[in-house]
N, C-alpha and C positions, 0 to 999 in steps of 0.2 A: 839476563837475569829476570826480566819481566816475564819471559816465557815460562821460566821455572815456577815463579809464584802463581802464574795463571794455571799451570798444570797442577800445582799443589792444591789450588782452590777448587778444582773440579770435583775431586772425591768428596770433599766436605759438602759442596753444594748438592751433589747427587745424594749423599747420605741424608741431608736435611729433607730433600724431596721425598725420598723413600720413607723416612721416619714419619713425616707429616701424613702421608697417605696411609701408611700402615696404622698409625694411631687413629686416623679417621675411620678406618675399617673397624677397629676395636670399639670405638665410641658408637658407631652405627650398630654393631652387633649387640652391645649392652643396651642401647636404646630400644632395639627391636624386642629383645627379651623382656624388658620392663613393660613395654606397652602391650605386647601380645599376651603375656601372662596375666596382666591386670584385667584385660578386657575379654580374653578368650580362654582363660585358664581353667576350664571345666575338668580336664583330666587331672589326676592326682599330682603327677610330677610337674606339670606345667603350672598348676595352681601354687605349688610350693615355691616356685620361682617368683611369684607375684609379691611376696612379703618383703622383698629387699629393695624397695624403691629408693630409700635413703642411700643405700650403698651404691646402687646404680648411678644415682646422681653424683655422688662423690667421685666415683671412678671416671665419669664422663667429664666432670669439671677438671680433674687432674689431667685427663687426656687433652682437653681443649687448651689448658694452660701450657702444656708441653708443645702442642702444635703451634701455639702463639710464639714460642721461643724460636721456632724454625722460620718464622716470617713468611709462611706460605698462606697467602690470603684466601684462596678458594677452600682449602681444607679447613682453615680456621672458621670461615663463615658457615660451612656445612656442619662442623662440630658445634658451633653456637646454636644452630637450629635444633640439634639433638638435645643439648643441655636445656634449651628453652622448653622443649616438649617434656622433659623429665621434671623440670621445675614446676610445670603445671600440675604434676601429680602430687607435689608437696605443698605448694604455696597456699592452697585453700585452707590448710590446717592452721595457718598462722594469721588468717584474716578473720576477725570476729564476725560471726553471724548475728542475727537480730536477738537471739536468746541468750547472748553473753552480755553481762554487765560487769566488766572487769573492775570497775570502781567500787563495787559493792562487795563487802567481805563475806556475805552469806550467813545464814542462820541455821543451816542444817548440814552437818558435816558427815560424810560417808567415807568409810575406810574399806578398801578392797585389798585383801592380802592372801596370796597363795604362799603358805608357810613352808611347804615341802615336807612331806611326812618324815623323810629321813633326817631333817634338820632337828637338832636337839638343843638349839640355842634359845630355850624357852624364855629366859630372862630378857634377852634383847628384844624379842617380839613383844612381850608383855609391857616392858618399860616404854617402848616406843609407842605402842597403842595407847597407853595411859597418857603419855605426853601429848599425843595427837588430839585426845579428848573428842572422839567422834560421837555422833548421835546414833549412828547405825554402823555396824562393823560386820563384814562378811569375811570369814576365814575358810580357806579351802585346803584340801589335803590334810584334814585333821583326823587323827585316830583318838582312842580313848585317853591316852596320856596327854595329848594336846588339849583336849577338852578340860582335863583336870588342871593343867597348868594355866589355862586361860580363865579359870573360874573367878579369880580376883576382879576381872572386868565387870562382873555382875554387881559390884558395889555401885557403879555408875550406870551400867547398862543391864538392868535387872530382867529384862524380857528376852527370852532365848528360844530359838527354834533350830531345827536341823538334826543331823545325826552324824556320829563318827563312824568311820569305816576302816578296815584293816588294809584297804588298797589306797589309791591316791585320790579318791573321790568323796571323802567325807566333807560335809559342809555344815558350818555352824554360823548362825546369825544372831548378833546381840543388838538390842535396841533400847534406847533411853525411853522411848514412848511405847505404850502397850501395843502389842500385836493383836489386832482384832481377830484375824484369822491367820493360821500358819499351817502348812502341810508340805510333805515331800511329794513331788510329782515326777513321774517318768513320762516325758512327752512322746517318746518313741519306744518301741519294744526293746531295742538294743541300746537305748540312751542311758546316760548317767542321771541320777536323781537331781532335781532342782528344788530349791526352796521357793514356795509361792506364799506370799503373806500380804496383809493389808495393815495399815497403821494410820493414825491421824496426827498431823503435825500442824500446829498453829491454826487449828480448825479445818485444815485441808486434808482430805482423805487421799492416801497414796497406795498404789499397788506396787509391791516390791517383789522382784524375782532375782534370786541368786542362782547362777548356773555355771557349770564347768563341764563342757563337752570333752569327749576323748580327743587326744592329740592325733593329727593325721599322719601317723608314722607308718601305716600300711593301708591297703585299700579298704579293709573292713572298718578300721577306725575312722578313716576318711569319710566313708559313707555314713557311719553312725553320727559323726559330728554334723554333717550336712542335714541329716534327717532330724536331729535334735533341734537345730536352729530353725528348720522349716516348720516343725510342729509347734515349737515355741512361738514362732511368728503367727501361726494360725490362732493359737490361744490368745495372744496379746490383742488380736483384732476383735476379740469378743469382750475385752475389758473396757469399761467405760470410764474408769478412774484415770487420773494422771499416773503415768508409769515410770518406774525407775528399775532398770535392768542392769545388773552388775555381775562381774565374775571374770574368770579366766576363760576366754572364748576359744583359745587356741586357733586364732585367725586374726589377720590384720585387716585394716580398712581397705586395702587394695585388692583383696580377693573378690572375684565375681560372685562367690557365694555370699560373702558379707554384703556386697552391694545389693544383691537381690533381697536378702533378708532385711536390710535397712529400708529399702523401698516398700517391702511388704508391711513393715510395722509402722513406718512413718516416724520412728524415733530419731533423735539427734545425738550424735556422739559428743560427749562433753569435751573431747580434745579440741574441737573446732574453736579456733581463736587462741589456743594455748600451745600449739605445736604438736610434733609427733610424739614426744614423751615415751621413748622406748622403755619397756618394763622387763623384758626377758631376752637373754639371760643377764643376771647381775654380774658385775665385774669380779667380785671377790669370792663368789660361791658357785662357780661353774668350772670345775677342775679340767675338763677337756680342752679348755682354751686358756692361754696366758691372760693375765688380768689386764694388760695394756691393750690387748686386741678385742676383748669382749665388748667394750662400749661401742666400737665401730661396727660390730655385727648385730647389736641388739635390735629387737623389733617390738612393736606395740601389740601385745596380745591380751593384756588385761584391760577391760573396758568398763565404762559406765555409759549407759544410754538413757535418755530421758524424753518425756513428751515435750513437744515444742512449746507448750505453755509454761514450762518450768524454766527458771532463769539460773544460769550457771555463774557463780561468782568467781570461782578460782579452781584450778586443777593443778596438782603437783605430783611428782613421783617421789616416793619416800626413799630412805637410805637402805643400804644393805643390812638385812636382818637375819643373815644366815641361810636364807633361801636362795634358790636359783631365780626367783622372781623378786623384783622390787615392788613394794606396795604402791597403790594409787590412792590419793586423797582428793576428794572433790567437795566443794562447798556449793550448796544450792540456796537460792532465795525462795523461801516458802512464805 
């Protein structure tokens, strides 16, 4: 009888061995994709893979946990090394840098909202924006009807700049404080227009840029986005005022193009210390995916970046407002 049980135990043991090493191969492949795309993702399709670091981490943790159930020590230790490498891609966003003062509420609130031109839930956007009570609000993908529907905001935010468009690249900026200067700028020949403005808050002059590069859905758009960011970075290097750059960048923090741009400008992403905060796509307003799956696939492409001397009090992601993007709200200490 003991021989029978020993024989029956061998397939299970062998299965566990094969499962552990097979999962380790999967974890290793995921880790390689994550690290290579993040650091060497200059070609279009490799760069697209860099944006899903949170998902790679989740898959690797799941694989490591399953390997642990097989009680195979070496595959588990190797998978732990992979998970550690992926954790290093995410952990810095949860560690407060010196320019974050989470105990301070902030006295200058900024709202960043890509409303989606096809979205017609005007009332939801307007009511939420009014409840948020920002001092500066950037709306993207606005056409003439959106500008008309957002006009009640001017009761509290009387200063306005930007332009509506019939495509997905209309930009409108509303400000509680007077805009000393405001103009639309195309930083590259094939780029989308950006809003460049200056204002004064609590006696502090600020340079404001609202931007929305093309999404990298093909090589032409990919190159246009990268040129727009590069030219914007060159412009920011000439600006001596503290800077606030906001918008839908169509890029995440793990792209090598983003890293190069951030090094070029010296700006700090306001997400540092507050987490990844994915903003696209929203769970309820992205029909191609089931609502339960969307949060797991969401990535952070709507950004706020500020000069190092500016202090961030809080950053949060807003609710579903009928758009495929969730808005971003950030509080600065001026």
